[in-house]
C-alpha positions, 0 to 999 in steps of 0.5 A, spaced: 269 020 739 265 025 742 270 028 745 274 029 739 268 035 738 273 039 742 278 038 738 273 040 732 272 047 735 279 048 734 281 046 727 274 046 724 275 053 722 283 053 722 284 058 716 289 064 717 291 071 714 295 076 717 291 082 720 293 087 724 286 088 727 283 083 733 277 080 732 276 078 740 279 081 747 281 078 753 275 076 758 271 072 752 268 066 754 265 061 749 260 055 752 258 049 746 253 043 748 256 037 744 250 032 742 251 025 739 245 022 737 239 025 741 245 025 747 247 031 751 254 028 750 257 034 754 260 040 754 266 045 751 268 052 753 274 057 750 276 062 754 281 068 753 286 071 757 291 076 758 298 074 761 306 075 761 310 069 757 317 070 758 317 077 760 312 080 754 305 080 754 301 075 750 294 071 750 293 066 754 287 061 751 283 055 754 279 050 751 277 045 756 272 039 754 268 034 759 263 029 758 256 029 761 254 025 767 251 019 762 256 020 758 261 019 763 258 012 765 260 010 758 267 013 758 269 019 762 273 025 758 276 031 761 280 034 756 284 041 757 288 045 751 291 052 752 295 056 747 299 062 748 300 067 741 303 074 741 299 080 738 301 077 731 297 071 732 303 067 732 303 061 737 309 060 742 307 055 747 302 049 746 299 045 752 294 038 751 292 035 757 287 030 755 284 023 759 279 020 754 277 013 758 284 010 759 287 014 754 292 020 757 296 025 753 300 030 756 305 034 751 308 041 750 310 044 743 315 050 744 314 055 737 322 057 736 318 062 729 325 065 728 329 057 726 323 055 724 323 048 729 319 045 734 319 042 740 315 037 743 315 035 750 312 029 752 311 029 759 307 022 760 314 018 756 319 024 759 321 025 751 322 031 748 323 031 740 325 037 734 321 038 728 322 043 723 316 046 720 314 052 715 313 059 716 306 061 719 305 055 722 299 054 727 297 050 734 290 047 734 288 053 739 291 059 736 289 057 728 283 059 731 283 066 733 287 068 727 282 066 722 277 071 726 281 076 723 279 074 716 275 080 712 270 074 710 266 080 706 271 078 701 269 071 701 265 067 695 262 060 695 267 056 692 273 059 695 278 055 698 283 056 704 289 053 706 293 053 713 298 049 716 297 046 723 302 042 727 298 036 731 300 029 733 308 030 731 305 032 724 304 038 719 297 037 716 296 041 711 288 043 713 284 046 707 277 049 708 271 051 703 267 057 703 259 054 702 256 060 703 251 065 707 245 063 711 240 065 716 240 060 722 236 059 729 240 059 734 239 059 742 239 066 742 235 067 736 236 068 728 243 070 726 245 070 719 252 066 719 258 064 714 258 056 713 265 053 712 266 045 709 273 044 713 276 038 708 277 031 713 281 024 712 275 019 710 277 014 717 274 009 722 271 016 724 268 020 719 264 017 713 267 022 707 272 028 707 266 032 705 263 030 713 263 036 716 260 043 716 261 049 720 256 055 721 260 062 723 257 069 726 257 072 719 260 079 723 266 081 726 267 077 731 266 070 727 265 066 732 262 058 731 254 058 733 254 050 730 258 045 727 256 039 724 259 032 723 256 026 720 260 019 722 261 012 721 256 011 726 251 016 727 253 024 727 255 030 733 253 036 733 256 042 738 251 048 738 253 055 742 250 056 749 253 061 752 258 067 751 261 073 754 265 079 753 265 079 746 269 085 743 263 086 738 256 086 739 252 081 735 246 081 733 240 076 734 233 077 732 227 074 734 223 073 727 228 070 721 225 075 716 228 080 720 234 079 716 231 079 709 
């Protein structure tokens, strides 16, 4: 349950609009602390690099999640998510290599946008499957970077945004509601945030479909600042504890009144 938060860091901010401007740059790094109840459950990081894939320059995003030494006594978690995507935010390759206790999964997605198909390579089972996907499909990591190119100045409370994401051999029709804007306190000081409500399936993990709330910096960077989730048992939270090499300056102040 704890390391589901690494997936949430990508999925919860998952909305897509085509935009020529990039809100990120090579070398960007984000680190989040994950809390379950009052326990430091672990950390998640996001790093963005540039590389070459099939002879073309692409972005390479790497997300990692690890349990803390205390949480590892209950369940050791070591998750790695990778996405290769082009300048138009089209995913080309996605890797999910996770270990959560005794559970293992190591899969790779290869996107073929010209034929609207996707190959899923299961490296543990030595299986390859092909799926039809809709245009504009995103993976769990690429969608996070795509959404940051949105012009959020036009979003109003009550607006809904949707995006198709391929995950676990299914196309998920993800939607998110805009709740508004708030001034929140972070480790770095006060800042203005856009508040989002991703809709999830109420199941054995989440209490209800409105169990999640996400605070994203209300600026040109649009990085996650805080994520909270109400679970069937307790709650979980992830907050930003480190950042570097953002494309745009981000403003934090000592006093809330500086924003009013």
